[in-house]
C-alpha positions in Angstrom: -16.9 -39.6 18.4 -16.0 -40.3 14.8 -16.8 -37.5 12.4 -17.6 -38.4 8.8 -20.0 -35.6 7.8 -20.2 -32.0 9.1 -23.0 -29.6 8.5 -22.4 -25.8 8.3 -25.1 -23.4 9.1 -24.7 -19.6 8.7 -26.5 -16.6 10.1 -28.9 -15.4 7.4 -28.1 -12.4 5.1 -24.3 -12.6 5.6 -23.0 -12.6 2.0 -19.6 -11.2 3.1 -19.0 -14.6 4.8 -19.1 -16.5 1.6 -15.3 -16.7 1.4 -15.1 -18.1 4.9 -17.6 -20.8 4.1 -15.7 -21.8 1.0 -12.4 -21.9 3.0 -14.0 -24.0 5.7 -15.6 -26.3 3.3 -12.3 -26.9 1.5 -10.4 -27.3 4.7 -12.7 -30.0 5.9 -12.8 -31.9 2.6 -9.0 -31.9 2.5 -9.1 -33.8 5.7 -11.5 -36.4 4.4 -14.7 -35.0 5.9 -17.9 -34.7 3.9 -19.5 -31.3 4.1 -23.2 -30.3 3.8 -24.2 -26.7 3.7 -27.4 -25.2 5.0 -29.3 -22.9 2.6 -27.9 -19.7 4.1 -24.3 -20.9 3.9 -24.9 -22.2 0.4 -26.4 -18.8 -0.7 -23.4 -16.9 0.7 -20.8 -19.2 -0.9 -22.4 -20.1 -4.2 -22.1 -23.8 -3.3 -25.0 -26.4 -3.2 -27.0 -26.6 0.0 -29.9 -28.2 1.8 -32.5 -26.9 4.4 -31.4 -26.9 8.0 -34.1 -29.3 8.9 -32.6 -31.9 6.6 -29.0 -31.6 7.9 -29.7 -33.3 11.2 -30.5 -36.6 9.5 -27.2 -36.5 7.5 -24.4 -35.1 9.7 -22.4 -36.1 12.7 -21.7 -32.5 13.8 -23.2 -29.1 13.1 -21.1 -25.9 12.9 -23.2 -22.8 13.7 -21.6 -19.7 12.3 -23.1 -16.5 13.7 -24.0 -15.8 17.3 -26.2 -17.0 20.0 -29.4 -16.4 17.9 -27.9 -18.6 15.1 -27.1 -21.3 17.6 -30.6 -21.3 19.1 -32.2 -21.6 15.6 -29.8 -24.4 14.7 -30.6 -26.2 17.9 -34.3 -25.9 17.1 -33.8 -27.2 13.6 -31.9 -30.3 15.1 -35.1 -31.2 16.9 -34.7 -34.3 19.1 -31.7 -35.7 17.2 -28.6 -35.9 19.4 -26.3 -34.1 17.0 -23.6 -32.0 18.7 -23.2 -28.4 17.8 -20.1 -26.3 17.6 -21.0 -22.6 18.0 -18.7 -20.1 16.4 -19.2 -16.5 17.4 -19.3 -13.9 14.6 -21.3 -11.4 16.6 -20.6 -9.3 19.7 -21.3 -11.4 22.9 -21.6 -15.0 21.9 -22.2 -16.5 25.3 -23.4 -19.8 23.8 -21.4 -19.6 20.6 -18.2 -19.3 22.5 -15.6 -20.3 19.9 -14.2 -17.2 18.3 -13.4 -16.9 14.6 -9.7 -17.0 15.4 -10.2 -20.3 17.2 -12.2 -22.0 14.5 -9.6 -24.0 12.7 -7.6 -25.0 15.7 -10.8 -26.0 17.4 -11.8 -28.1 14.4 -8.4 -29.8 14.5 -9.1 -30.8 18.1 -12.6 -31.9 17.1 -11.2 -34.3 14.5 -8.7 -35.6 17.0 -11.5 -36.1 19.6 -10.1 -33.5 22.0 -13.2 -31.3 22.5 -15.6 -32.0 25.3 -19.3 -32.7 24.7 -21.4 -30.7 27.2 -25.1 -31.7 27.7 -27.5 -28.8 28.0 -31.0 -29.2 29.4 -33.9 -28.1 27.2 -37.5 -27.4 28.0 -40.6 -29.0 26.5 -43.0 -26.1 26.2 -46.6 -26.6 25.3 -49.4 -24.0 25.0 -53.1 -25.1 25.2 -56.5 -23.4 24.9 -59.6 -25.4 26.0 -57.6 -28.6 25.8 -56.4 -27.9 22.3 -52.7 -27.5 21.6 -51.7 -24.1 20.3 -48.1 -24.9 19.9 -45.3 -27.1 21.2 -41.6 -26.1 21.3 -38.2 -27.1 22.5 -36.4 -24.3 24.4 -32.7 -24.2 25.0 -32.8 -20.8 26.7 -36.3 -19.9 27.9 -40.0 -19.7 27.5 -41.4 -16.2 28.2 -45.0 -15.2 28.8 -45.3 -11.5 28.6 -47.5 -8.6 27.6 -46.9 -6.3 24.6 -45.3 -2.9 25.1 -48.6 -1.0 25.3 -50.5 -3.5 27.4 -51.3 -3.2 31.1 -50.2 -5.7 33.7 -51.2 -9.3 33.3 -52.0 -12.0 35.9 -50.3 -15.4 35.6 -51.3 -18.1 38.0 -48.5 -20.6 38.4 -48.2 -24.1 39.7 -45.2 -26.5 40.3 -46.2 -30.2 40.3 -49.9 -29.2 40.9 -49.0 -27.1 43.9 -49.8 -23.4 43.5 -46.7 -21.2 43.6 -48.2 -17.8 43.2 -50.1 -15.5 40.9 -47.6 -13.1 39.2 -48.9 -9.6 38.7 -46.7 -7.7 36.3 -45.2 -7.7 32.8 -44.8 -11.5 32.7 -42.7 -14.4 33.8 -39.7 -16.3 32.4 -39.1 -20.0 32.7 -35.4 -20.5 32.0 -33.0 -23.4 31.7 -29.5 -23.1 33.4 -28.2 -22.2 29.9 -30.9 -19.5 29.6 -30.2 -18.2 33.1 -27.5 -16.0 31.5 -30.0 -14.4 29.0 -33.3 -12.6 29.6 -33.8 -14.1 33.0 -30.5 -12.6 34.2 -31.5 -9.2 32.9 -34.8 -9.5 34.8 -32.9 -10.2 38.1 -32.7 -13.9 38.0 -29.8 -16.0 39.3 -26.9 -17.2 37.2 -26.7 -21.0 37.1 -24.0 -23.3 35.8 -25.2 -25.3 32.7 -24.7 -28.7 34.4 -27.2 -28.0 37.1 -30.6 -29.6 36.7 -33.1 -26.8 37.4 -35.8 -24.6 36.0 -35.7 -20.9 37.0 -38.9 -18.9 37.3 -38.2 -15.2 37.1 -41.0 -12.6 37.2 -40.7 -9.6 34.8 -41.3 -6.3 36.6 -43.6 -7.8 39.3 -46.1 -5.5 40.9 -45.3 -7.1 44.3 -41.6 -6.6 45.3 -41.8 -9.8 47.4 -42.2 -11.9 44.2 -38.6 -12.9 43.6 -37.0 -15.5 41.2 -37.3 -19.1 42.3 -35.2 -22.1 41.3 -37.1 -25.4 40.9 -35.7 -29.0 40.4 -35.6 -30.2 36.8 -38.1 -32.9 37.7 -40.7 -30.2 38.3 -43.7 -29.7 36.0 -44.5 -26.0 35.8 -48.0 -24.9 34.7 -48.9 -21.2 34.0 -52.4 -20.0 33.4 -53.2 -16.6 31.9 -55.9 -15.3 34.3 -56.4 -11.8 32.9 -54.8 -9.9 30.0 -56.4 -6.7 31.2 -57.4 -5.9 27.6 -53.9 -6.2 26.2 -52.0 -8.7 24.1 -50.0 -11.6 25.7 -47.5 -13.8 23.9 -45.5 -16.9 24.6 -42.0 -16.5 23.1 -39.6 -19.4 23.0 -35.8 -18.7 22.8 -36.8 -15.2 21.5 -37.6 -16.6 18.1 -40.9 -18.6 18.0 -44.2 -18.7 19.9 -47.8 -17.8 19.8 -50.4 -15.3 21.1 -52.2 -16.2 24.3 -55.7 -15.3 25.6 -57.3 -15.4 29.1 -57.7 -19.0 30.2 -54.8 -20.3 28.1 -52.3 -22.6 29.8 -48.6 -23.1 29.2 -46.9 -26.3 30.4 -43.1 -26.3 31.0 -41.0 -29.3 31.9 -37.5 -30.7 31.2 -37.3 -32.2 27.8 -36.3 -35.8 27.3 -34.0 -34.5 24.5 -31.1 -32.4 25.8 -28.8 -30.6 23.5 -25.1 -31.6 22.9 -22.6 -28.8 22.6 -18.9 -29.1 21.8 -16.7 -26.9 24.0 -12.9 -26.7 24.6 -11.8 -29.2 27.2 -9.7 -26.6 29.0 -12.4 -23.9 29.3 -14.5 -23.6 32.4 -17.8 -21.8 33.0 -16.3 -19.2 35.3 -13.8 -18.2 32.6 -16.6 -17.8 30.1 -18.6 -15.7 32.7 -15.7 -13.5 33.4 -14.8 -13.0 29.7 -18.3 -12.8 28.2 -20.4 -11.2 31.0 -17.6 -9.3 32.7 -18.6 -11.2 35.8 -16.9 -9.8 38.9 -15.3 -6.9 37.0 -15.0 -3.6 38.8 
């Protein structure tokens, strides 16, 4: 992969990182790489910038400076364009943004030398409908969550896989997660931990009323449909990657299937998923 132009996107409201953005911009330009800054990075550094949504048309690589939330929002801004993303963790966990700040410049050296590996991450095409009318359509890197608000009673969600009824979930909601998202909300709700390269969709109930309703792993070819049967007088929302979504009513349907547009992420060639799980999630620690 030949890199001519790199975009830099920063977590919002981080003015203290202006010096880092300036240093990074100069470092790249000194190596003959054109640099474009997103609005947040531009505001922090005092340099010119463009909206995130415009960067994908103009760059060969995106650097996301922040944490997993920043990477998720950058991935959404990239849309269907196959632009690889390098996630740099400036937060606490950084399971997706796995490059630390100390590793940033050595990692970029390897990027320019073509030594970092591109990892393909499955995404979900999520569509909400009401009476045949589209309420919203989203790309999910982590998950799509249908859940009640904090003060609502249980909700009923009838679920199908390829037109075959799975079950009706009675509880706080259900999560449809990618293998990448299996380490996020789904894991906290008791779902399995999948390696990112596995082609699968994980359905994880949230606090199910029936203890026999356990998480299920479906093939990536599966088309999942979820219908809101009863909100029991409360509010129900579809939330995608914890950042966008819409309110749902009784009778609304949510369609979830593997997207034709996976995400490309740059990761160190010598790093494996089990190492990341041990370091980030303390997997197997006693």
